[in-house]
N, CA, C and O atoms as a GROMACS GRO file, in nm:
protein
  272
    1UNK      N    1   0.088  -0.117   0.000
    1UNK     CA    2   0.000  -0.003   0.002
    1UNK      C    3   0.091   0.125   0.002
    1UNK      O    4   0.193   0.132   0.071
    2UNK      N    5   0.049   0.224  -0.079
    2UNK     CA    6   0.126   0.346  -0.083
    2UNK      C    7   0.108   0.438   0.032
    2UNK      O    8   0.010   0.430   0.107
    3UNK      N    9   0.202   0.525   0.044
    3UNK     CA   10   0.201   0.636   0.149
    3UNK      C   11   0.074   0.716   0.136
    3UNK      O   12   0.005   0.748   0.232
    4UNK      N   13   0.048   0.749   0.007
    4UNK     CA   14  -0.068   0.832  -0.016
    4UNK      C   15  -0.202   0.769   0.016
    4UNK      O   16  -0.304   0.837   0.015
    5UNK      N   17  -0.202   0.640   0.044
    5UNK     CA   18  -0.323   0.572   0.086
    5UNK      C   19  -0.329   0.552   0.243
    5UNK      O   20  -0.426   0.591   0.308
    6UNK      N   21  -0.224   0.492   0.296
    6UNK     CA   22  -0.228   0.447   0.434
    6UNK      C   23  -0.221   0.565   0.538
    6UNK      O   24  -0.279   0.556   0.647
    7UNK      N   25  -0.147   0.676   0.500
    7UNK     CA   26  -0.151   0.787   0.591
    7UNK      C   27  -0.287   0.850   0.608
    7UNK      O   28  -0.331   0.873   0.721
    8UNK      N   29  -0.361   0.882   0.488
    8UNK     CA   30  -0.488   0.933   0.510
    8UNK      C   31  -0.587   0.834   0.584
    8UNK      O   32  -0.678   0.875   0.656
    9UNK      N   33  -0.565   0.705   0.561
    9UNK     CA   34  -0.644   0.603   0.635
    9UNK      C   35  -0.620   0.610   0.783
    9UNK      O   36  -0.712   0.602   0.864
   10UNK      N   37  -0.494   0.626   0.816
   10UNK     CA   38  -0.467   0.639   0.967
   10UNK      C   39  -0.524   0.760   1.023
   10UNK      O   40  -0.574   0.762   1.136
   11UNK      N   41  -0.518   0.869   0.943
   11UNK     CA   42  -0.576   0.994   0.995
   11UNK      C   43  -0.726   0.983   1.006
   11UNK      O   44  -0.785   1.048   1.092
   12UNK      N   45  -0.792   0.902   0.918
   12UNK     CA   46  -0.938   0.890   0.932
   12UNK      C   47  -0.963   0.812   1.047
   12UNK      O   48  -1.058   0.848   1.116
   13UNK      N   49  -0.893   0.705   1.085
   13UNK     CA   50  -0.917   0.628   1.207
   13UNK      C   51  -0.892   0.720   1.325
   13UNK      O   52  -0.969   0.715   1.421
   14UNK      N   53  -0.786   0.806   1.323
   14UNK     CA   54  -0.763   0.896   1.433
   14UNK      C   55  -0.886   0.998   1.447
   14UNK      O   56  -0.928   1.030   1.558
   15UNK      N   57  -0.940   1.044   1.334
   15UNK     CA   58  -1.056   1.136   1.337
   15UNK      C   59  -1.170   1.068   1.397
   15UNK      O   60  -1.241   1.124   1.480
   16UNK      N   61  -1.190   0.940   1.357
   16UNK     CA   62  -1.304   0.863   1.423
   16UNK      C   63  -1.294   0.860   1.576
   16UNK      O   64  -1.388   0.886   1.651
   17UNK      N   65  -1.172   0.826   1.614
   17UNK     CA   66  -1.153   0.818   1.769
   17UNK      C   67  -1.176   0.951   1.830
   17UNK      O   68  -1.248   0.959   1.930
   18UNK      N   69  -1.118   1.061   1.776
   18UNK     CA   70  -1.144   1.195   1.831
   18UNK      C   71  -1.279   1.236   1.822
   18UNK      O   72  -1.326   1.306   1.912
   19UNK      N   73  -1.354   1.200   1.718
   19UNK     CA   74  -1.497   1.234   1.715
   19UNK      C   75  -1.565   1.165   1.824
   19UNK      O   76  -1.652   1.227   1.885
   20UNK      N   77  -1.536   1.042   1.857
   20UNK     CA   78  -1.596   0.964   1.961
   20UNK      C   79  -1.564   1.026   2.102
   20UNK      O   80  -1.650   1.032   2.190
   21UNK      N   81  -1.445   1.066   2.117
   21UNK     CA   82  -1.409   1.135   2.237
   21UNK      C   83  -1.479   1.265   2.255
   21UNK      O   84  -1.520   1.297   2.367
   22UNK      N   85  -1.496   1.343   2.149
   22UNK     CA   86  -1.559   1.471   2.153
   22UNK      C   87  -1.712   1.468   2.134
   22UNK      O   88  -1.772   1.572   2.108
   23UNK      N   89  -1.772   1.358   2.145
   23UNK     CA   90  -1.916   1.343   2.123
   23UNK      C   91  -2.002   1.419   2.223
   23UNK      O   92  -2.120   1.444   2.200
   24UNK      N   93  -1.936   1.457   2.338
   24UNK     CA   94  -2.011   1.532   2.434
   24UNK      C   95  -2.045   1.674   2.385
   24UNK      O   96  -2.148   1.729   2.423
   25UNK      N   97  -1.964   1.732   2.304
   25UNK     CA   98  -1.995   1.855   2.236
   25UNK      C   99  -2.125   1.842   2.147
   25UNK      O  100  -2.205   1.936   2.141
   26UNK      N  101  -2.144   1.729   2.083
   26UNK     CA  102  -2.257   1.706   2.006
   26UNK      C  103  -2.381   1.688   2.092
   26UNK      O  104  -2.489   1.735   2.055
   27UNK      N  105  -2.367   1.619   2.209
   27UNK     CA  106  -2.475   1.601   2.301
   27UNK      C  107  -2.506   1.733   2.372
   27UNK      O  108  -2.619   1.749   2.418
   28UNK      N  109  -2.423   1.820   2.384
   28UNK     CA  110  -2.444   1.950   2.446
   28UNK      C  111  -2.510   2.043   2.356
   28UNK      O  112  -2.548   2.151   2.399
   29UNK      N  113  -2.529   2.010   2.230
   29UNK     CA  114  -2.600   2.094   2.128
   29UNK      C  115  -2.513   2.176   2.045
   29UNK      O  116  -2.563   2.259   1.970
   30UNK      N  117  -2.385   2.159   2.053
   30UNK     CA  118  -2.289   2.238   1.960
   30UNK      C  119  -2.270   2.169   1.836
   30UNK      O  120  -2.161   2.122   1.806
   31UNK      N  121  -2.377   2.160   1.757
   31UNK     CA  122  -2.370   2.079   1.638
   31UNK      C  123  -2.275   2.147   1.531
   31UNK      O  124  -2.193   2.078   1.470
   32UNK      N  125  -2.287   2.272   1.510
   32UNK     CA  126  -2.207   2.336   1.407
   32UNK      C  127  -2.060   2.321   1.449
   32UNK      O  128  -1.979   2.289   1.362
   33UNK      N  129  -2.022   2.340   1.564
   33UNK     CA  130  -1.882   2.325   1.611
   33UNK      C  131  -1.835   2.180   1.585
   33UNK      O  132  -1.729   2.155   1.528
   34UNK      N  133  -1.921   2.087   1.631
   34UNK     CA  134  -1.881   1.942   1.622
   34UNK      C  135  -1.860   1.902   1.476
   34UNK      O  136  -1.756   1.848   1.439
   35UNK      N  137  -1.962   1.930   1.393
   35UNK     CA  138  -1.958   1.888   1.246
   35UNK      C  139  -1.860   1.979   1.165
   35UNK      O  140  -1.802   1.939   1.064
   36UNK      N  141  -1.848   2.100   1.214
   36UNK     CA  142  -1.746   2.193   1.142
   36UNK      C  143  -1.602   2.143   1.164
   36UNK      O  144  -1.524   2.144   1.068
   37UNK      N  145  -1.566   2.102   1.278
   37UNK     CA  146  -1.432   2.047   1.300
   37UNK      C  147  -1.417   1.918   1.218
   37UNK      O  148  -1.314   1.899   1.154
   38UNK      N  149  -1.521   1.826   1.219
   38UNK     CA  150  -1.513   1.709   1.145
   38UNK      C  151  -1.501   1.730   0.999
   38UNK      O  152  -1.418   1.669   0.932
   39UNK      N  153  -1.588   1.823   0.945
   39UNK     CA  154  -1.584   1.847   0.810
   39UNK      C  155  -1.446   1.913   0.759
   39UNK      O  156  -1.393   1.881   0.652
   40UNK      N  157  -1.397   2.004   0.843
   40UNK     CA  158  -1.269   2.067   0.806
   40UNK      C  159  -1.161   1.972   0.804
   40UNK      O  160  -1.078   1.973   0.713
   41UNK      N  161  -1.156   1.877   0.913
   41UNK     CA  162  -1.054   1.774   0.911
   41UNK      C  163  -1.067   1.682   0.792
   41UNK      O  164  -0.966   1.649   0.730
   42UNK      N  165  -1.182   1.643   0.760
   42UNK     CA  166  -1.203   1.548   0.639
   42UNK      C  167  -1.152   1.620   0.514
   42UNK      O  168  -1.079   1.562   0.434
   43UNK      N  169  -1.189   1.744   0.499
   43UNK     CA  170  -1.134   1.817   0.381
   43UNK      C  171  -0.978   1.821   0.380
   43UNK      O  172  -0.918   1.807   0.274
   44UNK      N  173  -0.917   1.840   0.493
   44UNK     CA  174  -0.776   1.841   0.496
   44UNK      C  175  -0.721   1.701   0.459
   44UNK      O  176  -0.623   1.692   0.385
   45UNK      N  177  -0.780   1.597   0.509
   45UNK     CA  178  -0.735   1.458   0.485
   45UNK      C  179  -0.745   1.429   0.338
   45UNK      O  180  -0.656   1.368   0.279
   46UNK      N  181  -0.858   1.473   0.275
   46UNK     CA  182  -0.882   1.446   0.129
   46UNK      C  183  -0.787   1.522   0.048
   46UNK      O  184  -0.733   1.469  -0.050
   47UNK      N  185  -0.762   1.646   0.082
   47UNK     CA  186  -0.656   1.727   0.004
   47UNK      C  187  -0.517   1.671   0.018
   47UNK      O  188  -0.437   1.673  -0.075
   48UNK      N  189  -0.492   1.622   0.136
   48UNK     CA  190  -0.353   1.560   0.162
   48UNK      C  191  -0.340   1.427   0.083
   48UNK      O  192  -0.229   1.397   0.037
   49UNK      N  193  -0.439   1.352   0.067
   49UNK     CA  194  -0.441   1.234  -0.020
   49UNK      C  195  -0.411   1.267  -0.163
   49UNK      O  196  -0.328   1.203  -0.227
   50UNK      N  197  -0.479   1.370  -0.211
   50UNK     CA  198  -0.462   1.405  -0.360
   50UNK      C  199  -0.320   1.463  -0.378
   50UNK      O  200  -0.251   1.434  -0.475
   51UNK      N  201  -0.279   1.550  -0.275
   51UNK     CA  202  -0.139   1.608  -0.300
   51UNK      C  203  -0.038   1.506  -0.300
   51UNK      O  204   0.053   1.504  -0.383
   52UNK      N  205  -0.055   1.413  -0.201
   52UNK     CA  206   0.052   1.301  -0.201
   52UNK      C  207   0.055   1.214  -0.318
   52UNK      O  208   0.159   1.166  -0.363
   53UNK      N  209  -0.068   1.191  -0.368
   53UNK     CA  210  -0.075   1.113  -0.502
   53UNK      C  211  -0.005   1.190  -0.614
   53UNK      O  212   0.071   1.132  -0.692
   54UNK      N  213  -0.030   1.320  -0.622
   54UNK     CA  214   0.035   1.403  -0.729
   54UNK      C  215   0.182   1.401  -0.709
   54UNK      O  216   0.254   1.388  -0.808
   55UNK      N  217   0.237   1.412  -0.585
   55UNK     CA  218   0.373   1.406  -0.562
   55UNK      C  219   0.433   1.271  -0.610
   55UNK      O  220   0.532   1.268  -0.683
   56UNK      N  221   0.373   1.165  -0.568
   56UNK     CA  222   0.420   1.035  -0.612
   56UNK      C  223   0.424   1.020  -0.762
   56UNK      O  224   0.518   0.964  -0.818
   57UNK      N  225   0.323   1.071  -0.827
   57UNK     CA  226   0.318   1.059  -0.977
   57UNK      C  227   0.432   1.145  -1.034
   57UNK      O  228   0.502   1.102  -1.126
   58UNK      N  229   0.450   1.263  -0.984
   58UNK     CA  230   0.561   1.350  -1.036
   58UNK      C  231   0.700   1.289  -1.011
   58UNK      O  232   0.790   1.299  -1.094
   59UNK      N  233   0.713   1.223  -0.891
   59UNK     CA  234   0.840   1.159  -0.859
   59UNK      C  235   0.868   1.041  -0.953
   59UNK      O  236   0.982   1.023  -0.995
   60UNK      N  237   0.767   0.961  -0.988
   60UNK     CA  238   0.778   0.850  -1.085
   60UNK      C  239   0.815   0.903  -1.222
   60UNK      O  240   0.899   0.845  -1.290
   61UNK      N  241   0.747   1.020  -1.265
   61UNK     CA  242   0.784   1.070  -1.392
   61UNK      C  243   0.926   1.117  -1.395
   61UNK      O  244   0.996   1.091  -1.493
   62UNK      N  245   0.972   1.184  -1.295
   62UNK     CA  246   1.112   1.235  -1.285
   62UNK      C  247   1.203   1.115  -1.292
   62UNK      O  248   1.303   1.121  -1.364
   63UNK      N  249   1.176   1.011  -1.225
   63UNK     CA  250   1.265   0.892  -1.224
   63UNK      C  251   1.270   0.832  -1.361
   63UNK      O  252   1.379   0.799  -1.411
   64UNK      N  253   1.152   0.816  -1.428
   64UNK     CA  254   1.152   0.765  -1.565
   64UNK      C  255   1.222   0.852  -1.668
   64UNK      O  256   1.279   0.801  -1.764
   65UNK      N  257   1.218   0.984  -1.646
   65UNK     CA  258   1.294   1.078  -1.738
   65UNK      C  259   1.442   1.058  -1.719
   65UNK      O  260   1.518   1.058  -1.817
   66UNK      N  261   1.486   1.041  -1.596
   66UNK     CA  262   1.627   1.021  -1.564
   66UNK      C  263   1.677   0.895  -1.616
   66UNK      O  264   1.794   0.889  -1.654
   67UNK      N  265   1.597   0.791  -1.622
   67UNK     CA  266   1.647   0.655  -1.678
   67UNK      C  267   1.657   0.657  -1.831
   67UNK      O  268   1.723   0.571  -1.888
   68UNK      N  269   1.591   0.752  -1.897
   68UNK     CA  270   1.600   0.754  -2.043
   68UNK      C  271   1.724   0.812  -2.096
   68UNK      O  272   1.742   0.819  -2.218
   0.00000   0.00000   0.00000
């Protein structure tokens, strides 16, 4: 499995644990805060995944160009 896959997966698991720990905010009625933090974190994880994929692709292209 590539770095661009397993690092975001680990971060998703971490987000799940932290969401479970912070569920009291949800029960207290702070819905916007709770889901805002989760949504922002998900967006960061998704962007990280795509940037890491792009970096891997560019690295492979650079290595292929050097071999030629």
